C-alpha positions as CSV (number, residue, x, y, z in Angstrom):
1,M,-10.1,-8.3,-6.0
2,T,-6.7,-10.1,-6.1
3,L,-4.2,-10.1,-3.6
4,V,-0.6,-10.4,-3.6
5,Q,0.9,-13.6,-2.3
6,Q,3.0,-13.6,0.8
7,K,6.6,-13.5,0.7
8,K,9.0,-15.4,3.0
9,G,11.5,-12.6,4.1
10,G,13.6,-10.5,2.2
11,R,13.7,-7.1,0.2
12,Y,10.4,-7.0,-2.6
13,T,11.4,-6.3,-6.1
14,K,10.5,-3.0,-7.4
15,S,7.7,-4.8,-9.1
16,D,6.4,-6.7,-6.4
17,Q,6.6,-3.2,-4.3
18,K,4.5,-1.6,-7.5
19,K,1.8,-4.6,-7.3
20,R,1.5,-4.4,-3.3
21,R,1.5,-1.2,-3.0
22,E,-1.7,-0.7,-5.6
23,E,-3.6,-3.6,-3.8
24,V,-2.8,-1.3,-0.6
25,Y,-4.4,1.3,-2.2
26,K,-7.5,-0.1,-3.3
27,L,-8.4,-1.6,0.0
28,H,-7.5,1.2,2.2
29,F,-8.4,4.0,-0.2
30,D,-11.3,2.5,-1.9
31,Y,-12.6,0.2,0.4
32,G,-11.6,1.4,3.6
33,Y,-9.5,-1.3,5.2
34,S,-7.1,-0.9,8.2
35,A,-3.5,-1.6,7.9
36,R,-4.2,-4.5,10.6
37,K,-7.1,-6.1,8.0
38,I,-5.0,-5.8,5.0
39,S,-1.9,-7.4,6.9
40,E,-4.6,-10.8,7.5
41,M,-6.1,-10.4,3.9
42,M,-2.5,-10.3,2.1
43,N,-1.0,-12.6,4.8
44,I,1.9,-9.9,5.4
45,N,3.4,-7.9,7.8
46,R,1.7,-5.4,9.2
47,N,5.1,-3.4,9.4
48,T,4.7,-3.6,5.5
49,I,1.4,-2.1,5.0
50,S,1.4,0.9,7.2
51,N,4.7,1.9,5.3
52,D,2.7,1.6,2.6
53,I,0.0,3.4,3.8
54,T,2.4,5.9,4.8
55,I,4.3,6.3,1.1
56,L,0.7,6.4,-0.3
57,Y,-0.5,9.2,2.2
58,S,2.5,10.9,1.3
59,K,2.1,10.8,-2.8
60,L,-1.6,11.9,-2.5
61,N,0.0,15.2,-0.4
62,E,2.6,15.4,-2.9
63,E,0.1,15.7,-5.8
64,M,-2.3,17.7,-4.1
65,D,0.3,20.4,-3.5
66,K,1.3,19.8,-7.2
67,E,-2.6,20.9,-8.3
68,S,-2.4,23.9,-6.0
69,V,0.2,25.6,-7.0
70,D,-1.0,25.4,-10.7
């Protein structure tokens, strides 16, 4: 398991954001960790992690909706 390095303020690049969200996905959905625990593990603001999880759930819901239409 690799953890994305902490950023010291400012915006994330698209590449950094993608890597972080992939790691958040694994930790939350595969291992069941909470946003608070992921935030501590990755040393990233909890609001950032919570936002990532919200976005990931939204994307999963969109995918499920597309599958149900097909």
